[in-house]
C-alpha positions in Angstrom: 42.5 10.9 27.5 42.7 7.8 29.7 42.2 4.4 28.3 39.1 3.9 30.6 37.5 7.1 29.3 38.4 6.2 25.7 36.7 2.8 26.2 33.6 4.5 27.6 33.4 6.9 24.7 33.9 4.0 22.2 31.2 2.0 23.9 28.8 5.0 23.9 29.5 5.6 20.2 28.9 1.9 19.4 25.6 2.0 21.4 24.5 5.1 19.5 25.4 3.5 16.2 23.5 0.3 17.1 20.5 2.3 18.1 20.6 4.3 14.9 20.9 1.1 12.8 17.9 -0.5 14.7 15.8 2.6 13.8 16.8 2.4 10.1 16.2 -1.4 10.1 12.7 -0.8 11.5 11.9 1.6 8.6 13.3 -0.9 6.1 11.5 -3.8 7.7 14.7 -6.0 7.7 17.5 -6.6 10.2 20.8 -6.8 8.3 24.2 -8.1 9.2 25.8 -5.2 11.1 29.0 -4.8 9.1 27.1 -5.0 5.8 24.8 -2.2 6.9 27.7 -0.1 8.1 29.4 -0.4 4.7 26.1 0.5 2.9 26.0 3.7 4.9 29.7 4.6 4.4 30.2 7.5 1.9 33.6 7.7 0.3 34.2 11.1 2.0 34.1 9.4 5.4 36.1 6.4 4.2 38.9 8.7 2.9 39.0 10.7 6.1 39.3 7.6 8.2 42.2 5.7 6.7 40.6 4.3 3.5 37.7 2.3 4.9 35.6 0.3 2.5 32.9 2.5 0.8 29.4 1.7 -0.2 30.2 2.1 -3.9 30.2 -1.6 -4.8 26.9 -2.1 -2.9 25.5 0.9 -4.8 26.5 -0.8 -8.1 24.7 -4.0 -7.0 21.7 -2.2 -5.7 21.3 -0.2 -8.9 21.0 -3.5 -10.8 18.5 -5.0 -8.4 16.4 -1.9 -8.4 16.4 -1.7 -12.2 15.4 -5.4 -12.5 12.5 -5.2 -10.1 11.1 -1.9 -11.5 11.6 -3.2 -15.1 9.8 -6.5 -14.3 6.9 -4.6 -12.6 6.5 -2.2 -15.6 6.6 -5.1 -18.1 3.9 -7.0 -16.3 1.6 -4.1 -15.4 1.8 -2.5 -18.9 1.5 -5.3 -21.4 0.5 -3.0 -24.3 3.2 -0.4 -23.9 6.1 -0.5 -26.5 9.7 -0.8 -25.4 10.4 2.9 -25.8 7.6 4.0 -23.5 8.6 1.4 -20.9 12.1 2.7 -20.9 10.8 6.3 -20.3 8.6 5.0 -17.4 11.6 3.3 -15.9 13.7 6.4 -16.2 11.0 8.4 -14.5 11.3 6.0 -11.5 15.0 5.1 -11.4 16.7 8.5 -11.4 18.6 10.4 -8.8 15.8 12.9 -8.0 13.2 10.1 -7.5 15.6 8.0 -5.4 16.5 11.0 -3.2 12.8 11.6 -2.5 12.4 8.0 -1.4 15.6 8.4 0.7 14.2 11.5 2.4 11.0 9.6 3.2 13.2 7.2 5.2 15.2 10.1 6.7 18.2 8.2 5.3 20.4 11.2 5.4 20.6 11.1 9.2 22.2 7.6 9.1 24.9 8.2 6.4 28.5 8.2 7.5 29.9 11.4 5.9 33.2 13.1 5.9 33.5 16.6 7.5 33.7 18.3 4.1 30.4 16.8 2.9 28.8 17.3 6.3 29.6 21.0 6.2 28.1 21.5 2.7 24.7 19.9 3.3 25.7 16.5 2.1 23.0 14.7 4.1 20.4 16.2 1.9 22.2 16.0 -1.5 20.2 14.1 -4.0 23.2 12.3 -5.4 24.4 11.0 -2.0 20.9 10.0 -0.9 20.2 8.2 -4.2 23.6 6.3 -4.1 23.1 5.3 -0.4 19.6 4.0 -1.0 20.9 1.9 -3.9 23.7 0.6 -1.5 21.1 -0.3 1.1 19.0 -2.2 -1.5 22.2 -4.0 -2.5 22.9 -4.9 1.2 19.3 -6.3 1.6 19.9 -8.4 -1.5 23.2 -9.8 -0.3 21.8 -10.5 3.2 18.2 -11.5 2.6 18.1 -12.5 -1.1 16.2 -11.3 -4.2 12.7 -11.8 -2.8 13.3 -9.6 0.2 15.1 -7.0 -1.9 12.2 -7.1 -4.4 9.7 -6.7 -1.6 11.6 -3.7 -0.3 11.7 -2.1 -3.7 8.0 -2.6 -4.2 7.2 -1.1 -0.8 9.3 1.9 -1.5 8.7 2.5 -5.2 5.3 1.1 -6.2 3.6 4.5 -5.3 6.2 6.2 -7.5 5.6 3.7 -10.3 1.8 4.3 -10.1 2.3 8.1 -10.1 4.7 7.9 -13.1 2.2 5.8 -15.0 -0.4 8.7 -14.7 2.0 11.2 -16.4 1.8 12.2 -20.0 4.0 11.3 -22.9 6.9 13.4 -21.5 6.8 11.5 -18.2 7.3 14.6 -16.1 4.9 16.9 -14.3 5.8 20.0 -16.3 5.1 18.3 -19.6 1.9 16.8 -18.3 0.7 20.1 -17.0 1.3 21.8 -20.3 -0.6 19.0 -22.1 -3.5 19.4 -19.7 -3.7 23.2 -19.8 -3.7 22.9 -23.6 -6.5 20.4 -23.6 -8.5 22.6 -21.2 -7.8 25.8 -23.2 -6.2 27.5 -20.2 -2.9 28.7 -21.8 0.8 28.0 -21.2 2.0 27.5 -17.6 4.7 29.7 -16.2 6.8 29.3 -13.1 7.8 32.0 -10.5 10.8 30.8 -8.5 12.3 32.3 -5.3 15.2 31.0 -3.3 16.3 31.2 0.4 19.2 30.1 2.5 23.0 30.1 2.0 24.6 28.9 -1.2 25.4 25.4 0.1 21.9 24.9 1.5 19.5 26.7 -0.7 15.7 26.1 -0.7 13.8 26.9 -3.9 10.0 27.7 -3.9 8.1 27.7 -7.2 4.6 28.8 -8.1 2.9 27.3 -11.2 0.6 30.0 -12.8 -1.7 29.5 -15.8 -3.5 32.5 -17.3 -2.4 34.6 -14.3 -3.9 32.2 -11.8 -1.7 30.3 -9.3 -2.7 26.6 -9.2 0.1 25.1 -7.1 3.4 25.6 -5.3 6.4 23.4 -4.6 9.7 23.4 -2.8 13.0 21.6 -3.4 16.7 21.6 -3.1 16.9 22.7 -6.8 14.9 24.9 -9.1 14.0 22.0 -11.2 12.7 20.0 -8.2 10.6 22.9 -7.0 9.1 23.5 -10.4 8.3 19.8 -10.8 6.5 19.8 -7.5 4.6 23.0 -8.3 3.6 21.5 -11.7 2.4 18.3 -10.0 0.3 20.3 -7.5 -1.2 22.5 -10.3 -1.9 19.4 -12.5 -3.8 17.7 -9.7 -5.8 20.9 -9.0 -6.7 21.4 -12.6 -7.4 17.7 -13.2 -9.6 17.6 -10.1 -11.6 20.6 -11.3 -12.0 19.1 -14.8 -13.0 15.8 -13.4 -15.6 17.5 -11.2 -17.0 19.4 -14.2 -17.2 16.1 -16.1 -19.1 14.5 -13.2 -21.5 17.3 -13.1 -22.0 17.2 -16.8 -22.5 13.4 -16.7 -25.0 13.7 -13.8 -26.9 16.4 -15.8 -26.9 14.2 -18.9 -28.0 11.2 -16.9 -30.8 13.2 -15.3 -31.9 14.5 -18.8 -31.8 11.0 -20.2 -33.9 9.7 -17.2 -36.4 12.6 -17.7 -36.6 11.8 -21.4 -37.2 8.1 -20.7 -39.9 9.0 -18.1 -41.6 11.4 -20.5 -41.6 8.7 -23.2 -43.1 6.2 -20.8 -45.8 8.7 -19.8 -46.5 9.4 -23.5 -46.6 5.7 -24.2 -49.0 5.1 -21.3 -51.3 7.9 -22.4 -51.2 6.6 -26.0 -52.0 3.1 -24.8 -54.9 4.4 -22.7 -56.3 6.4 -25.6 -56.0 3.4 -27.8 -57.8 1.2 -25.3 -60.5 3.9 -24.9 -60.9 4.1 -28.7 -61.1 0.3 -29.0 -63.7 0.2 -26.2 -65.8 2.9 -28.0 -65.5 1.1 -31.3 -66.6 -2.1 -29.6 -69.5 -0.4 -28.0 -70.6 1.1 -31.3 -70.3 -2.3 -33.0 -72.4 -3.8 -30.3 -75.1 -1.1 -30.7 -75.1 -1.6 -34.4 -75.6 -5.3 -33.9 -78.6 -4.7 -31.6 -80.2 -2.3 -34.1 -79.7 -4.8 -36.9 -81.3 -7.6 -34.8 -84.3 -5.4 -34.0 -84.7 -4.6 -37.7 -84.8 -8.3 -38.6 -87.3 -9.1 -35.8 -89.8 -6.3 -36.8 -91.0 -7.7 -40.2 -91.3 -11.2 -38.7 -93.6 -9.9 -35.9 -95.7 -8.0 -38.5 -96.2 -11.1 -40.7 -97.2 -13.2 -37.7 -99.8 -10.6 -36.6 -101.3 -10.6 -40.2 -101.6 -14.3 -40.3 -103.3 -14.4 -36.9 -106.0 -11.9 -38.2 
């Protein structure tokens, strides 16, 4: 290859890399120092195949601490009554490889990672461990380049929805446990999961259906059986919870209507009783007045008679 053609190819590759980085920075909301971002995206497999380049592992270590600090601080402030053990479980539900990988997939982070040929050929761009590690490295890079406030803002934007979702889970802090608790409360029985898989061994996709009492309430897909079952459990939990909430609303509306009807009936009865009392009082007053007239007439009659006798 001529030097001129090599220079053209190198320039084209650099332009593509710059464009790719701009796209990722747009999704992150921060423009980072180029070399720092490149290192955050460099998996060890790529580094080893290209002469021992610096990897993203030190940034991953830093980003893990920043992520843990921000999430822990958020949980501490938003759940003032939770004990230490429950806070630790909540943090573990947010800061784990599966959760980080889902956030990474939402950013399409896999398409930006620099991977070696071996990892590339075995579906490395969608591996949970690689996505999670790279996301932590990116958070570490934002911290070094922009400071803790910027890194914290990024963590909040990416993880607050997950924190809120985890806060709604049951004591076990996973959807399967929460679904089992809910179905027990609703008297529906124990959930079961039917799982199927498709695709080659290195790129399998699992699909799970959550069934309760022979009825399918939700499905989920994932890169592992556990991930698919968790998604199916979440879907089923939301469906059953929604139905239960709707029944509660109907019952509440019916109770409210019954209470309103009872109040109205009591008001009508009170009005009728008041009217009857007023009528009785009026009748009693009229009778008293009549008696008074009769008494007056009885007094006047003897007086008139005596007067007539005297006149005669």
